[in-house]
N, C-alpha and C positions, 0 to 999 in steps of 0.2 A: 639353611637346611641342616638338620642334625646328622652327624657322621656316625659311623660305627663306633669310633673311639668315644664320641660324646655319649652315645647310648650305653656303651659298656661302663664308662665312668659314672654315669648317672645311676645305673643299676647297682654298681659296686658301692656307691655312696649310700643308697637307700638300704642296703643290706649290711652296711658296716656297723659293728657293734663293739662297744667297749674301747679299750686301748687308750683310756684318757691320759694315763701317765706318759705313755710314749708320744702321744700327740702334743702334750704340753711341753715336753722336752724339745721337740722339733720346732714348735711354734715359738718357744723362747729364743731359740737360735736364729730364727727368721727375723725376730724383732730387734736383734742386737744391731747397734750402729755399724755402719760400714767401717772396716778396719779392725773390728773386734775379732779375736780368733774364732774361727768356726768350729774346729774340732771334729771328732769322729763319733757318730752314733752307731754302736755295734748292736744290731738287731739279730737275735739268734733264738733258735728253738727247733724242735723236731719237725720232721716232714708233716705238712698239712696243718701246721699251727697258725698260719696266716701271715707269714712274713711278706710274701709278694702283695697281698691285699693291703697290708700296712704301707708298703712303698707306694702303692697306687693312691692311697689317701694322702701320703706325703706330697705326691705330685700335685694334687688338687690344692693343698694348702700352699705350696710353693708358688704355683701359678697365680693364686689369688693375691699373694704378697708381692708379685712382680719379679719373682726370682727366675733364673734360668735353671731348669731341672732336666737332667739327663739320667736315664736309667739304663744300665748295661747289664745283660745277663752274662756272667762269666763263663757259662758253658759255651757260648758262641766264640769266645777267644781261644778255646782249645789249648790253653797253656802257652799261647804265642803272643808276644808283645805286638807284632805287626798286625795281627787280627784284632787285638784290642784297640790299637790306634785307628785302624780302618773303621771299626764300629763307631767309635767316638766321632770320627770325621763324617761318617754317613749321617749321624744324628745332627751334627752341626750344618750339614749340607742343606737343610731346610732354610737356612738363613743366607745361603749363597747359591751360586749356579750349580756346582757339582762337588762331590767329595774328592779329596786328594787320593791319587792312586797309591802312593807310598808316603804317607804323612810323616813329617819330621816331628819327633816328640816335643822339642822346644817350641817350634812354631805352632803346633797344635795346642800346647798348654797356653801359650800367649793368646791364641785365638779364643780359647775358653774364657780366659780372664777378661779379655776385651769384650766378648759378646754379652757377658753378664752385665756390663756397664755399671750403672749405679745400684743395680739390684744384687741380690745374693746369687752365688753360684752353688748349686746343689748337685753333687755327683753321687748317684746311688748305684752301688754294685751289688747285684743280686746273685744268689747261688755261689757265694764266695768260696765254698769248699772245692769248687772246680778251678780255682785260680792257678794252681800248680806253680810253675816257676815265675809266672806273672806277679805273684805276691811280692817277692823280693824286689823285683824291678819297680813295682808301684811304690813300695815303701821307700826305697832308696833313691829313685831317680825321678819318677813322674810326679808323685804327690808334692815333693819339695818345690816343684816349679809352679804350683797353683797358688792362687791368691791366699794370703793368710786367713782371710775371712770366709774361705770356701767351706761349705758344710759337706763332709763326706759321710755317707750312710753305707755301712758295710753289713750286708745281711747274709747269713748262712746258718747251717745246722749247729755249728759249734762257735763258742766265743773266740775272739782273737786271742792267740797265745804265742808261745815261742818267742821269736825275735821282737814281736810287737810289745810283749810285756817285759822283756829283758831290757828294753830301752826305757830309761827313766823319762825321756822327752815324750815318746809316743804314749807311754802309759798314762801320763797326765792328761793327754788330749782325748783319751778314749772314755766314753760313757757307755757302760753296758746296758742293754735294753733286752733282757730275757723275756720271751713271750710265753705265757701260761695258757692253759685251757680255759674255756669260758667258765665263769661262775654260774651257779644255778640261775640267778637273776638274768645274766646276759644270755644264757641259753634259752630261757623262757621268752625273752624279747625277740631274739633271733628267729625262733620257730614261729612265733606269732606273725612276724613280718613275712615269713615264708608261707603263710596261709594256714598254719596248723593252730586252730583255736581251742581245741579240746585240751584241757589242762592235764588230764591223766595221760594222754598220749605224749604231750610235751615232756612230762616228768619221766616217762618211760624212755623216751629218746635221749634225754639228758643222762639218765642212769646207764643206759646201754653204751653210750659213747664216752662217758666221763667228761663231757664237755669239749672233746677234741673237735675243733672247728670243721676239718674236712670230713671226718666221720659223720658229724652232725648234718653237714650239708648233703651228703650222699643219702643218708637215711631219710632226711626230711624230704628230699626229692621223690623218693619212692613212697613215703608214707603220707604225703600231703593229701592225696585223694582217696586214702583208705578210710573206711568207716570204723575200723578197729585199730588197736595198738600195733606196735611193731611185730610183725610175724617172723618166724624163723627164716622163711624164704627171703625176706627183705635183707636180713643180715648176710645171708649166704651170697646173694647176688651182688652185693656191694663189696664183699670181702676181697675179691680179686683185685679190684682197683686200689683198695687200701693197702693190700699186701705189697703191690709194686712200689708204692711210696715208702712204706716202712722198711722194705728190704734195702733201700738205698742207704739206710743207717748202718748196714753191715759192711765192714771193709773186706774186700777181696771176693773174687768170684767163687772160690771153693767154699768158703764159709757161707756165702749167700745161698749156694745150691743146697 
């Protein structure tokens, strides 16, 4: 029987468009022999550009390749190493009786390494801008305990910088994967899959959103059953949702207000 996760994954795969270069980079690392350095794929881009959707597709690719894939939203860690460890332990609990109440970092890293077995270990960290002090701890203590062939996917609004790039070792392991807006062809195909077949309407939606995936998705939802092109009301009703996402790019509550 299909679960909600199965259904969501299937729908996400049906609507997934483009990102050939990013998928190729991930698939190449999955195909590497065991023992080959996994490295870091740094996925970054503005809010609504499709980072989480790409990680969802990475999960599908990883499972098909027999890899162990764990995705952690760094917002859940709240800048606390203990919360991060508990989240990882909870995800691993599906393979044992229960999660550890207070996971030991070394034991948890060893369990991650062992659970992957002969397959790849993929650790995907989403919303990395919310890492806070966990960032330094991950870089200096937790990541070094993982298997050398582990694939780390770090996704956030901004590229890794600071101490990551100051270290010649980490810098060599990082492959930047900046996400761009949809091209005209990708936007046309996406809208067609969303049920908008009128070419003039699709062109107008693409021009209105400049190919920004989240904007395109919201306006497509409202415009899919309309007989005419995008109306002013369509844009206004979606603006509030988009605004909340874009405002997260602004640092500080005062400036945001």
